C-alpha positions as CSV (number, residue, x, y, z in Angstrom):
1,X,14.2,25.4,-10.0
2,X,13.3,25.6,-6.3
3,X,9.7,25.0,-7.0
4,X,10.6,22.1,-9.3
5,X,12.7,20.5,-6.6
6,X,10.1,21.0,-3.9
7,X,7.3,19.5,-6.1
8,X,9.6,16.6,-7.0
9,X,10.1,15.9,-3.3
10,X,6.4,16.0,-2.7
11,X,5.9,13.7,-5.7
12,X,8.4,11.1,-4.5
13,X,6.7,11.2,-1.0
14,X,3.3,10.5,-2.5
15,X,4.7,8.0,-5.0
16,X,6.6,6.1,-2.3
17,X,3.5,5.7,-0.2
18,X,1.2,4.8,-3.1
19,X,3.7,2.3,-4.4
20,X,4.0,0.5,-1.0
21,X,0.2,0.2,-0.7
22,X,-0.2,-0.9,-4.3
23,X,2.6,-3.5,-3.9
24,X,0.7,-5.2,-1.1
25,X,-2.5,-5.1,-3.2
26,X,-0.9,-6.5,-6.3
27,X,0.8,-9.3,-4.4
28,X,-2.5,-10.5,-3.1
29,X,-4.1,-10.1,-6.5
30,X,-1.4,-12.2,-8.1
31,X,-2.1,-15.1,-5.7
32,X,-5.9,-15.0,-5.5
33,X,-6.8,-13.0,-8.6
34,X,-9.3,-11.1,-6.4
35,X,-9.1,-7.4,-5.6
36,X,-8.7,-7.1,-1.8
37,X,-10.8,-4.1,-1.0
38,X,-10.0,-4.6,2.7
39,X,-6.4,-3.6,2.1
40,X,-7.3,0.0,2.8
41,X,-8.6,-1.0,6.2
42,X,-5.2,-2.7,6.9
43,X,-3.6,0.6,6.1
44,X,-5.9,2.4,8.5
45,X,-5.4,-0.2,11.3
46,X,-1.7,0.2,11.0
47,X,-1.9,3.9,11.5
48,X,-4.1,3.5,14.6
49,X,-1.9,0.8,16.1
50,X,1.2,2.9,15.7
51,X,-0.5,6.0,17.0
52,X,-1.8,4.2,20.1
53,X,1.6,2.6,20.8
54,X,3.2,6.0,20.7
55,X,0.6,7.9,22.6
56,X,-0.7,5.4,25.1
57,X,2.4,3.3,25.7
58,X,5.2,5.8,25.1
59,X,6.8,3.5,22.4
60,X,9.2,5.3,20.1
61,X,8.4,5.8,16.4
62,X,10.3,2.9,14.9
63,X,9.2,0.4,17.5
64,X,5.6,1.6,17.0
65,X,6.1,1.0,13.2
66,X,7.4,-2.5,13.9
67,X,4.5,-3.2,16.3
68,X,1.9,-2.0,13.8
69,X,3.5,-4.1,11.1
70,X,3.3,-7.2,13.2
71,X,-0.3,-6.6,14.3
72,X,-1.6,-5.9,10.8
73,X,0.3,-8.9,9.4
74,X,-1.5,-11.1,11.9
75,X,-4.8,-9.5,11.1
76,X,-4.2,-10.0,7.3
77,X,-3.1,-13.6,7.8
78,X,-6.2,-14.4,10.0
79,X,-8.4,-12.6,7.4
80,X,-7.0,-14.9,4.7
81,X,-7.8,-18.0,6.7
82,X,-11.3,-16.9,7.9
83,X,-12.6,-14.8,5.0
84,X,-10.8,-15.6,1.7
85,X,-9.7,-19.2,2.1
86,X,-13.2,-20.7,2.5
87,X,-14.2,-18.9,-0.7
88,X,-11.2,-20.0,-2.8
89,X,-13.4,-22.1,-5.1
90,X,-16.3,-19.7,-5.3
91,X,-16.9,-17.3,-8.1
92,X,-14.9,-14.0,-8.2
93,X,-17.9,-12.0,-7.0
94,X,-18.0,-13.8,-3.6
95,X,-14.5,-12.9,-2.4
96,X,-15.0,-9.3,-3.6
97,X,-18.2,-9.0,-1.5
98,X,-16.3,-10.6,1.5
99,X,-13.5,-8.1,1.1
100,X,-15.9,-5.2,1.2
101,X,-17.6,-6.7,4.3
102,X,-14.2,-7.1,5.9
103,X,-13.4,-3.4,5.1
104,X,-16.6,-2.2,6.7
105,X,-16.1,-4.5,9.7
106,X,-12.6,-3.1,10.4
107,X,-13.6,0.5,9.8
108,X,-16.6,0.1,12.2
109,X,-14.4,-1.6,14.7
110,X,-11.8,1.2,14.6
111,X,-14.5,3.8,15.1
112,X,-16.0,1.9,18.0
113,X,-12.5,1.4,19.7
114,X,-10.9,4.8,18.9
115,X,-13.7,7.1,17.8
116,X,-14.3,9.0,14.6
117,X,-12.2,12.0,15.4
118,X,-9.3,13.1,13.2
119,X,-6.1,12.5,15.1
120,X,-2.5,13.6,14.5
121,X,0.5,11.3,14.9
122,X,3.6,12.9,16.4
123,X,7.0,12.2,14.9
124,X,10.5,12.8,16.2
125,X,11.4,14.0,12.7
126,X,10.0,17.5,12.8
127,X,13.0,19.5,11.7
128,X,14.1,20.7,8.3
129,X,17.1,19.8,6.2
130,X,18.7,22.7,4.4
131,X,19.7,21.9,0.8
132,X,20.9,24.8,-1.4
133,X,18.1,27.3,-1.0
134,X,15.5,24.7,-0.1
135,X,14.2,23.6,3.4
136,X,13.3,20.0,3.1
137,X,11.1,18.4,5.9
138,X,12.8,15.5,7.6
139,X,9.6,13.4,7.6
140,X,9.2,13.6,3.9
141,X,12.9,12.6,3.3
142,X,12.3,9.7,5.7
143,X,9.3,8.6,3.8
144,X,11.2,8.6,0.5
145,X,14.3,6.7,1.9
146,X,12.3,4.2,3.9
147,X,9.7,3.5,1.1
148,X,12.3,2.9,-1.6
149,X,14.5,0.9,0.8
150,X,11.5,-1.4,1.5
151,X,10.7,-1.7,-2.2
152,X,14.3,-2.8,-2.8
153,X,14.1,-5.3,0.1
154,X,10.9,-6.7,-1.3
155,X,12.4,-7.0,-4.8
156,X,15.4,-8.9,-3.3
157,X,13.1,-11.1,-1.3
158,X,11.0,-12.1,-4.3
159,X,13.9,-12.6,-6.7
160,X,16.8,-13.9,-4.5
161,X,15.1,-16.2,-1.9
162,X,13.4,-19.5,-2.3
163,X,10.4,-18.3,-0.2
164,X,10.0,-15.3,-2.5
165,X,10.2,-17.5,-5.6
166,X,7.3,-19.6,-4.3
167,X,5.1,-16.4,-4.3
168,X,6.2,-15.7,-7.9
169,X,5.5,-19.3,-8.9
170,X,2.1,-19.2,-7.3
171,X,1.2,-15.9,-9.1
172,X,2.3,-17.4,-12.5
173,X,0.6,-20.8,-12.2
174,X,-1.1,-21.9,-9.0
175,X,-1.8,-25.4,-10.2
176,X,1.7,-25.9,-11.5
177,X,3.2,-24.6,-8.3
178,X,1.1,-27.1,-6.3
179,X,2.3,-30.0,-8.5
180,X,6.0,-29.3,-7.7
181,X,5.3,-29.3,-4.0
182,X,4.6,-25.7,-3.1
183,X,2.0,-25.4,-0.4
184,X,-0.6,-22.9,-1.8
185,X,-2.2,-22.3,1.7
186,X,1.2,-21.4,3.2
187,X,2.0,-19.0,0.4
188,X,-1.4,-17.3,0.6
189,X,-1.0,-16.7,4.3
190,X,2.5,-15.4,3.8
191,X,1.5,-13.1,1.0
192,X,-1.4,-11.6,3.0
193,X,1.0,-11.1,5.9
194,X,3.5,-9.3,3.7
195,X,0.7,-7.1,2.3
196,X,-0.2,-6.2,5.8
197,X,3.3,-5.2,6.7
198,X,3.6,-3.0,3.6
199,X,0.2,-1.3,4.4
200,X,1.2,-0.7,8.1
201,X,4.6,0.7,7.3
202,X,3.1,3.0,4.6
203,X,0.5,4.2,7.0
204,X,3.0,4.9,9.9
205,X,5.3,6.7,7.5
206,X,2.6,8.9,6.1
207,X,0.4,9.5,9.1
208,X,2.6,12.3,10.7
209,X,2.0,14.5,7.6
210,X,-1.6,13.5,7.3
211,X,-4.5,12.6,9.7
212,X,-5.5,9.4,11.3
213,X,-9.2,8.5,11.2
214,X,-11.3,5.3,10.5
215,X,-12.0,6.1,6.8
216,X,-8.4,7.2,6.0
217,X,-7.8,4.1,3.9
218,X,-10.7,4.5,1.5
219,X,-9.1,7.1,-0.9
220,X,-5.7,5.4,-0.6
221,X,-7.0,2.0,-1.6
222,X,-9.0,3.6,-4.5
223,X,-5.8,5.1,-5.8
224,X,-4.0,1.9,-5.3
225,X,-6.5,0.2,-7.5
226,X,-5.9,2.8,-10.2
227,X,-2.1,2.2,-9.8
228,X,-2.3,-1.6,-10.3
229,X,-4.6,-1.2,-13.3
230,X,-2.2,1.4,-14.8
231,X,0.8,-0.8,-14.1
232,X,-0.8,-4.1,-15.1
233,X,-2.8,-6.3,-12.8
234,X,-0.4,-8.5,-10.7
235,X,2.7,-6.7,-11.9
236,X,5.2,-5.7,-9.1
237,X,7.2,-3.3,-11.4
238,X,3.9,-1.9,-12.6
239,X,2.8,-1.1,-9.0
240,X,6.0,0.8,-8.4
241,X,6.0,2.7,-11.7
242,X,2.3,3.4,-11.4
243,X,2.7,4.7,-7.9
244,X,5.3,7.1,-9.0
245,X,3.3,8.2,-12.0
246,X,0.3,9.0,-9.8
247,X,2.5,10.7,-7.2
248,X,4.1,13.0,-9.8
249,X,0.8,13.7,-11.5
250,X,-0.9,14.7,-8.3
251,X,2.0,16.8,-7.0
252,X,2.5,18.8,-10.1
253,X,-1.2,18.9,-11.0
254,X,-2.1,20.3,-7.6
255,X,0.6,23.0,-7.9
256,X,0.0,24.0,-11.5
257,X,-3.7,23.4,-11.8
258,X,-5.5,23.4,-8.4
259,X,-5.4,21.4,-5.2
260,X,-9.2,21.1,-5.6
261,X,-8.6,18.6,-8.5
262,X,-5.7,16.7,-6.9
263,X,-7.7,13.6,-6.2
264,X,-9.3,13.5,-9.6
265,X,-6.0,13.6,-11.5
266,X,-5.3,9.9,-10.9
267,X,-8.6,8.9,-12.5
268,X,-8.2,11.1,-15.5
269,X,-4.7,9.6,-16.0
270,X,-6.2,6.2,-15.7
271,X,-8.6,6.9,-18.6
272,X,-5.9,8.4,-20.7
273,X,-3.4,5.6,-20.3
274,X,-5.9,2.8,-20.6
275,X,-7.2,4.4,-23.8
276,X,-3.7,4.1,-25.2
277,X,-2.7,0.8,-23.6
278,X,-5.7,-1.1,-22.2
279,X,-3.5,-3.9,-20.8
280,X,-1.6,-1.5,-18.5
281,X,2.1,-0.5,-18.6
282,X,3.6,-3.9,-17.7
283,X,2.2,-7.2,-18.7
284,X,4.7,-9.8,-19.9
285,X,7.2,-11.1,-17.4
286,X,6.0,-8.8,-14.7
287,X,4.6,-11.1,-12.1
């Protein structure tokens, strides 16, 4: 039972981070119908900004997270204007190539500014919480609570506010939304900014138990694509459920099989689920 609870904690930690990253990716896909490969670079930049705010400026953890979210939101919004907006009428291949170019540009810029070394982010939450016979790391508990709180906040924003409803309307029918007076450019900028916030918060939460380096977003964004394909392209509930599925599969797979195969499990699961349900878990009424 102790092992089961410990692995469940690890699974919820991974699932929370994967879901946050996948949510930002699926929101952008819902608007542009283009996979934003640069989203992993937004995740990486968020970790570096928070790390430098804490290490160089002495900013506390939470303010560093807010600062990173603001900076990455601005970078994402500017990227939409300068990179994706001019290509809005081009074929799907052009925005994909542009996204890969943006990814490489941001990774190279991070390496030039901060170096290629593997860095560790300090956190004030280094203690353990005793529960029954388990010792639960505070940072992992923080990740779970913060990630799911942010998911709930995003759900309420999309379903209970007029601004959030415009994003859903744009995802469902871009032309129809424009006909009823919704500004597609404003919604696209806002969606990119939200995706940047989600990536930066996820990176700041996860960095203290991981490492910070220029290519840290590559594997995360690859798994995020697996998640949104599993959950259904453009599906918000699918991104959350898919993130949890991958989190649990990796955690228990690494423990019961081998940690050497942890990163392969997501792709094996993708093949299995798509062979049974090619359209993904959620399709209808999900956007």
